[in-house]
C-alpha positions as CSV (number, residue, x, y, z in Angstrom):
1,M,-0.1,-0.1,-0.1
2,A,1.2,3.3,-0.9
3,K,2.3,5.5,2.0
4,G,2.6,9.0,0.2
5,N,2.9,11.1,-2.9
6,I,4.1,9.1,-5.9
7,F,7.9,9.8,-5.7
8,M,9.6,7.8,-8.5
9,Q,7.9,6.1,-11.9
10,A,9.1,4.0,-14.7
11,K,6.6,4.5,-17.7
12,E,7.3,1.6,-20.4
13,V,10.6,1.5,-19.5
14,N,12.6,-0.6,-22.2
15,K,16.5,-0.7,-21.7
16,M,18.5,-2.5,-24.9
17,F,22.0,-3.2,-25.4
18,K,24.0,-4.4,-28.4
19,V,26.2,-7.3,-27.5
20,G,28.3,-8.7,-30.8
21,E,26.0,-8.3,-33.5
22,Q,22.2,-9.1,-31.2
23,D,20.3,-6.7,-29.7
24,V,19.8,-7.4,-26.2
25,N,16.4,-6.4,-24.5
26,V,17.1,-6.3,-20.7
27,L,14.4,-4.4,-19.6
28,K,10.8,-5.1,-21.8
29,N,7.9,-2.4,-20.7
30,V,8.6,-1.7,-17.2
31,N,6.2,0.1,-15.2
32,M,6.6,1.0,-11.6
33,E,5.8,3.4,-8.8
34,I,7.7,4.2,-5.3
35,C,6.1,6.3,-3.3
36,E,7.3,8.2,-0.6
37,G,7.9,6.6,2.7
38,D,8.1,3.1,0.8
39,F,10.5,0.2,1.7
40,A,10.4,-1.0,-2.2
41,I,12.2,-4.0,-3.2
42,I,13.7,-5.1,-6.6
43,F,13.8,-8.6,-6.6
44,G,15.1,-11.1,-9.0
45,P,18.2,-13.7,-9.7
46,S,21.5,-12.7,-11.1
47,G,21.5,-11.3,-14.6
48,S,17.4,-10.5,-14.8
49,G,18.5,-6.5,-15.4
50,K,18.1,-5.2,-11.4
51,S,21.0,-2.9,-11.4
52,T,20.2,-2.2,-15.0
53,L,16.5,-0.8,-13.4
54,L,18.1,0.7,-10.8
55,H,20.5,2.7,-12.9
56,C,17.7,4.2,-14.8
57,L,16.0,5.4,-11.8
58,L,19.1,6.6,-10.8
59,G,19.7,8.9,-14.2
60,L,22.6,7.0,-14.7
61,E,21.6,4.6,-17.7
62,S,19.1,6.5,-20.1
63,P,16.6,4.1,-21.2
64,T,16.5,3.0,-24.5
65,T,12.4,3.9,-24.9
66,G,10.2,4.9,-21.8
67,E,10.3,7.4,-19.1
68,I,11.8,7.7,-15.6
69,L,9.8,10.4,-13.8
70,V,10.8,11.8,-10.3
71,E,8.5,14.2,-8.5
72,G,6.7,14.5,-11.4
73,K,9.6,15.7,-14.1
74,N,11.0,13.6,-16.5
75,F,14.1,12.6,-15.4
76,Y,15.9,12.2,-18.6
77,S,15.0,16.2,-19.7
78,M,17.5,17.3,-16.9
79,S,20.9,17.4,-18.3
80,E,23.7,14.6,-16.8
81,D,25.0,17.3,-14.2
82,E,21.2,18.5,-12.9
83,R,20.9,14.5,-12.4
84,A,24.8,14.1,-10.6
85,I,23.3,17.1,-7.8
86,F,20.3,15.3,-7.4
87,R,22.0,12.5,-6.9
88,R,24.7,14.1,-4.9
89,H,22.3,16.0,-2.2
90,R,19.1,13.8,-2.1
91,V,20.0,10.0,-2.3
92,G,22.5,8.2,-0.4
93,M,24.0,4.7,-1.6
94,I,24.7,1.5,-0.1
95,Y,27.0,-1.1,-2.4
96,Q,27.7,-4.6,-1.6
97,Q,30.9,-3.9,-0.6
98,P,31.5,-0.7,1.1
99,L,34.7,1.5,-0.3
100,W,36.6,3.2,3.0
101,I,39.2,5.7,3.0
102,N,41.6,3.4,4.9
103,S,43.6,6.5,7.0
104,M,40.2,7.8,8.3
105,N,38.5,6.3,11.1
106,I,34.9,5.7,11.2
107,L,33.7,8.9,12.0
108,E,35.8,10.9,9.6
109,N,34.4,8.3,6.4
110,V,30.9,9.2,7.6
111,V,31.7,13.0,7.1
112,F,34.0,12.9,4.4
113,A,31.2,13.9,1.8
114,L,30.3,17.2,4.1
115,H,33.4,18.5,3.7
116,L,33.0,18.3,0.0
117,L,29.8,20.5,0.3
118,D,31.7,22.9,2.4
119,Y,29.3,22.2,5.8
120,N,31.2,24.1,9.0
121,A,33.6,22.0,11.2
122,E,30.6,22.0,13.9
123,L,27.9,20.9,12.2
124,I,29.9,18.2,10.6
125,D,31.0,16.6,13.5
126,Q,27.4,16.9,15.2
127,K,25.6,15.1,11.9
128,G,28.2,12.6,12.3
129,R,27.6,11.6,15.5
130,K,23.9,11.8,14.9
131,V,24.0,9.5,12.3
132,L,26.0,7.0,13.7
133,E,23.6,6.9,16.8
134,A,20.9,6.6,14.5
135,V,22.2,3.0,13.2
136,G,23.9,2.1,17.0
137,M,27.4,2.5,15.6
138,Q,28.4,5.2,18.4
139,E,30.6,3.6,20.0
140,W,32.6,2.9,17.5
141,A,33.6,6.7,15.7
142,T,37.4,6.5,16.5
143,Y,38.1,2.9,15.2
144,R,39.1,1.9,11.5
145,P,37.1,0.7,8.8
146,R,38.7,-2.4,8.9
147,E,38.5,-3.2,12.7
148,L,34.5,-3.8,12.1
149,S,32.7,-6.7,11.0
150,S,31.0,-7.0,7.6
151,G,27.7,-6.5,9.3
152,Q,29.0,-3.3,11.3
153,Q,30.9,-1.8,7.9
154,Q,27.5,-2.1,6.2
155,K,25.6,-0.2,9.2
156,V,28.5,2.3,8.9
157,S,27.6,2.5,5.4
158,L,24.3,3.4,5.8
159,A,25.2,5.7,8.4
160,R,27.0,7.8,5.6
161,S,24.2,7.4,3.5
162,L,21.9,9.1,6.2
163,V,24.9,11.9,6.5
164,I,23.6,14.3,3.8
165,D,19.9,14.7,4.8
166,P,18.8,12.2,1.7
167,I,15.4,11.7,0.5
168,L,15.9,8.5,-0.9
169,I,18.2,5.9,0.4
170,V,19.4,3.3,-2.3
171,A,20.9,-0.1,-1.5
172,D,22.4,-2.5,-3.8
173,E,22.4,-5.8,-2.6
174,P,23.7,-5.1,0.8
175,T,23.2,-8.1,2.5
176,G,25.4,-10.0,0.1
177,N,28.7,-10.8,1.7
178,L,26.9,-11.1,5.3
179,D,25.8,-14.1,7.2
180,T,22.0,-14.6,8.0
181,V,22.2,-12.8,11.3
182,S,24.2,-9.9,10.5
183,G,21.8,-9.4,7.0
184,Q,18.6,-9.4,9.6
185,N,20.5,-7.3,11.6
186,L,21.2,-4.6,8.9
187,I,17.6,-5.3,7.6
188,Q,15.9,-4.4,10.7
189,T,18.2,-1.0,10.6
190,F,17.0,-0.1,7.4
191,L,13.4,-0.8,8.7
192,D,13.8,1.6,11.9
193,V,15.1,4.4,9.4
194,N,12.2,3.7,7.1
195,A,10.1,4.0,9.8
196,R,11.0,7.7,10.3
197,G,10.1,8.1,6.7
198,L,12.4,7.7,4.5
199,T,11.9,6.0,1.5
200,I,14.4,3.3,0.8
201,I,14.5,1.2,-2.6
202,M,17.0,-2.1,-2.4
203,I,17.8,-4.6,-4.6
204,T,17.9,-8.6,-3.8
205,H,18.1,-11.8,-4.8
206,E,17.5,-13.0,-1.5
207,L,13.7,-14.4,-1.0
208,E,14.0,-13.8,2.8
209,Y,13.8,-10.5,2.7
210,L,10.5,-9.7,0.4
211,K,8.5,-9.8,3.9
212,Y,9.9,-6.5,5.1
213,A,8.6,-5.0,1.4
214,S,6.0,-2.4,1.8
215,R,6.5,-2.4,-2.2
216,L,8.0,-5.2,-4.3
């Protein structure tokens, strides 16, 4: 059931790639809606087009035909720079394999993007500690990323995605490298964040997580 206004739509989206002499149609007439406050899961086996669809939704890969609408506007009527600015300021990303600056501690990694966005030092520190607390990782602020377990690192990845105050969190197979307990723990943290009203799109091939989605 929709939780709010329609935030993102795909309308009759097709995506075709040239492989050798063949045209391979990866996405075929995809129609979908994601509403504000959804915990939306894009599900399917490897090679089914999940990441291609996600890249279309995020403005990284233009559809061959069809439209992507974000907040009612055609996303691909914007320039590439405008789409990049939208992602930088409004979308938090979490990947299967987190990327760290190993010379920095957890807090410094989490707030790194805020330095690039010219926040003042006091606000940067406040926001960093607040998002670490939101994911239950405040006690690990001075540790190095490689001193944490994979599950803890993914929680820190979530904190890092939250620090820019996004309207959308996108997680691409975030539990792919986690054991069952760590994966469930991370999903619960996503649910806690979603319960505060933040929209989440998650890609997964794991059946066990489908029950948590408000939209599939």
